[in-house]
C-alpha positions, -999 to 999 in steps of 0.1 A, spaced: 98 10 44 131 2 27 147 -14 58 179 -27 41 187 5 21 185 -13 -13 163 14 -29 136 -11 -35 111 -28 -12 106 -66 -11 75 -84 1 88 -88 37 96 -51 40 62 -42 25 42 -65 48 64 -55 78 57 -18 72 19 -23 74 23 -47 104 41 -18 122 13 6 113 -12 -19 125 6 -24 158 6 14 164 -32 13 162 -34 -3 196 -49 -37 206 -85 -32 194 -93 -48 161 -100 -21 136 -111 -19 99 -73 -16 92 -67 -50 108 -94 -66 86 -81 -51 54 -43 -55 61 -40 -93 60 -9 -110 46 -30 -123 17 -43 -88 8 -9 -72 11 7 -100 -9 -19 -96 -37 -14 -58 -36 24 -62 -38 22 -86 -67 -1 -61 -86 24 -33 -79 54 -53 -90 48 -47 -127 82 -59 -138 80 -92 -118 113 -85 -100 98 -95 -66 106 -60 -53 91 -26 -58 113 2 -71 105 39 -68 88 40 -102 64 12 -94 56 26 -60 51 62 -73 28 49 -100 7 34 -73 7 65 -52 -2 86 -82 -30 62 -91 -44 63 -55 -43 101 -54 -62 103 -87 -89 80 -74 -92 101 -43 -95 133 -64 -122 116 -85 -141 106 -54 -140 142 -41 -151 155 -75 -180 130 -76 -191 140 -41 -190 177 -51 -211 170 -82 -237 152 -61 -241 181 -36 
């Protein structure tokens, strides 16, 4: 994702990463195509850029990954409780 080796990710690198992931999905429009628009990625990037530096450092990115993982664990726990 950090294409220039700066140890941070700017918006272009962030969007570019997801565009590459999308292109690896083939030519069919998928749910990923619908969710991974420039506008959605830009909004996500701005939300993750907690210090307003216009780049994501490792701390900001890891906080997001940790948050995402905790949401997934909660979903799994909720499913287990329902069954």
